VOZA-255827 format. One record per residue (C-alpha): residue number from 0; x, y, z. Coordinates in nm, 3 decimals. Example, Ala and Ser with C-alpha at 12.3 -4.5 7.8 and 13.67 -1.06 7.14 Angstrom:
REM residues 2
   fitor         X         Y         Z
       0     1.230    -0.450     0.780
       1     1.367    -0.106     0.714
***
This chain:
REM residues 155
   fitor         X         Y         Z
       0     1.862     3.437    -0.314
       1     1.578     3.682    -0.331
       2     1.256     3.690    -0.550
       3     1.431     3.953    -0.749
       4     1.713     3.729    -0.812
       5     1.503     3.428    -0.915
       6     1.258     3.654    -1.121
       7     1.539     3.824    -1.293
       8     1.717     3.509    -1.372
       9     1.402     3.371    -1.521
      10     1.353     3.697    -1.723
      11     1.707     3.679    -1.838
      12     1.643     3.309    -1.963
      13     1.330     3.442    -2.142
      14     1.122     3.229    -1.911
      15     0.826     3.303    -1.683
      16     0.655     3.102    -1.413
      17     0.331     2.954    -1.546
      18     0.022     2.955    -1.356
      19     0.003     2.681    -1.093
      20    -0.116     2.380    -1.279
      21    -0.459     2.267    -1.155
      22    -0.454     1.904    -1.019
      23    -0.639     1.652    -1.235
      24    -0.759     1.461    -0.925
      25    -0.795     1.496    -0.546
      26    -0.463     1.618    -0.433
      27    -0.261     1.939    -0.422
      28    -0.001     2.072    -0.658
      29     0.225     2.101    -0.357
      30     0.241     2.060     0.024
      31     0.457     2.225     0.281
      32     0.588     2.041     0.562
      33     0.791     2.283     0.785
      34     1.074     2.437     0.577
      35     1.019     2.188     0.276
      36     0.779     2.189     0.001
      37     0.699     1.871    -0.197
      38     0.554     1.905    -0.536
      39     0.319     1.653    -0.688
      40     0.429     1.506    -1.015
      41     0.429     1.790    -1.273
      42     0.448     1.762    -1.665
      43     0.502     1.995    -1.941
      44     0.125     2.123    -1.910
      45     0.135     2.483    -1.957
      46    -0.200     2.662    -1.920
      47    -0.379     2.343    -1.973
      48    -0.190     2.259    -2.290
      49     0.032     1.939    -2.282
      50     0.354     1.969    -2.463
      51     0.596     1.695    -2.580
      52     0.340     1.427    -2.554
      53     0.436     1.051    -2.625
      54     0.712     0.790    -2.581
      55     1.073     0.926    -2.581
      56     1.244     0.712    -2.839
      57     0.949     0.679    -3.060
      58     0.714     0.981    -3.068
      59     0.938     1.237    -2.867
      60     1.304     1.304    -2.948
      61     1.577     1.332    -2.690
      62     1.588     1.701    -2.732
      63     1.222     1.727    -2.680
      64     1.243     1.506    -2.367
      65     1.500     1.765    -2.246
      66     1.272     2.050    -2.296
      67     0.975     1.848    -2.165
      68     1.175     1.827    -1.821
      69     1.249     2.188    -1.830
      70     0.893     2.282    -1.863
      71     0.799     2.027    -1.592
      72     1.048     2.200    -1.351
      73     0.881     2.539    -1.415
      74     0.542     2.399    -1.301
      75     0.718     2.245    -0.991
      76     0.875     2.588    -0.904
      77     0.537     2.768    -0.965
      78     0.375     2.511    -0.721
      79     0.665     2.557    -0.461
      80     0.615     2.919    -0.479
      81     0.243     2.896    -0.438
      82     0.285     2.667    -0.122
      83     0.558     2.886     0.022
      84     0.349     3.192    -0.020
      85     0.556     3.348    -0.294
      86     0.861     3.306    -0.501
      87     1.067     3.500    -0.254
      88     1.034     3.223    -0.014
      89     1.198     2.957    -0.220
      90     1.559     2.900    -0.143
      91     1.694     2.579    -0.256
      92     1.637     2.269    -0.464
      93     1.681     1.941    -0.251
      94     1.593     1.664    -0.477
      95     1.438     1.594    -0.808
      96     1.257     1.270    -0.909
      97     1.220     1.232    -1.292
      98     1.013     0.975    -1.480
      99     1.072     0.934    -1.851
     100     0.796     0.765    -2.051
     101     1.020     0.566    -2.297
     102     1.037     0.278    -2.517
     103     1.179    -0.054    -2.405
     104     1.562    -0.034    -2.405
     105     1.591     0.340    -2.392
     106     1.883     0.450    -2.172
     107     1.909     0.823    -2.195
     108     1.675     0.900    -1.891
     109     1.946     1.107    -1.715
     110     1.998     1.315    -2.023
     111     1.625     1.378    -2.041
     112     1.595     1.504    -1.672
     113     1.915     1.724    -1.728
     114     1.656     1.966    -1.882
     115     1.543     2.016    -1.513
     116     1.873     2.008    -1.352
     117     2.068     2.237    -1.596
     118     1.770     2.486    -1.548
     119     1.805     2.461    -1.161
     120     2.180     2.538    -1.189
     121     2.109     2.845    -1.406
     122     1.834     2.977    -1.164
     123     1.983     2.877    -0.828
     124     2.354     2.867    -0.893
     125     2.522     2.650    -0.615
     126     2.214     2.649    -0.393
     127     2.048     2.439    -0.647
     128     2.292     2.155    -0.609
     129     2.044     1.856    -0.569
     130     1.994     1.476    -0.541
     131     1.830     1.323    -0.824
     132     1.659     1.016    -0.981
     133     1.588     0.943    -1.333
     134     1.376     0.669    -1.406
     135     1.240     0.503    -1.736
     136     0.875     0.393    -1.711
     137     0.633     0.217    -1.968
     138     0.358     0.485    -1.927
     139     0.269     0.818    -1.780
     140    -0.058     0.991    -1.724
     141    -0.199     1.131    -2.042
     142     0.092     0.982    -2.234
     143     0.329     1.279    -2.132
     144     0.691     1.221    -2.186
     145     0.829     1.334    -1.857
     146     0.693     1.380    -1.502
     147     0.896     1.541    -1.211
     148     0.832     1.582    -0.847
     149     1.073     1.822    -0.679
     150     1.152     1.896    -0.304
     151     1.229     2.256    -0.230
     152     1.364     2.424     0.079
     153     1.165     2.749     0.172
     154     1.185     2.999     0.451
***
């Protein structure tokens, strides 16, 4: 897949890559190791504004958690493109690890992380078939609802 393919698919979906999120600590948004890029945990923070803040099942709806994962993935993709030297070098999604800040007893973490997985399928097609983990947690930084880290294959 070329940059034009990813760019045009983003555009067709009415999406654009956000600016690479600035880390809130002493780390990088992503790190390249050979032909892999590992992203740091990314949230639905776009241009410094956090979206979908709160616990899923109390403050955040299931649908909003899905959208939170989708925005979080866009930040991961932007970070991977930065680490790889451009969007044209991003080839595949290897694995997604998703954390859902949720109330006790909540069991729909996979449905929330589908927000990322469904977007991957639309952007990458079969090349985006990936391994995935969806975990419910008691808290996430800044009370965000979803945090993702993604492993990408790059050229």
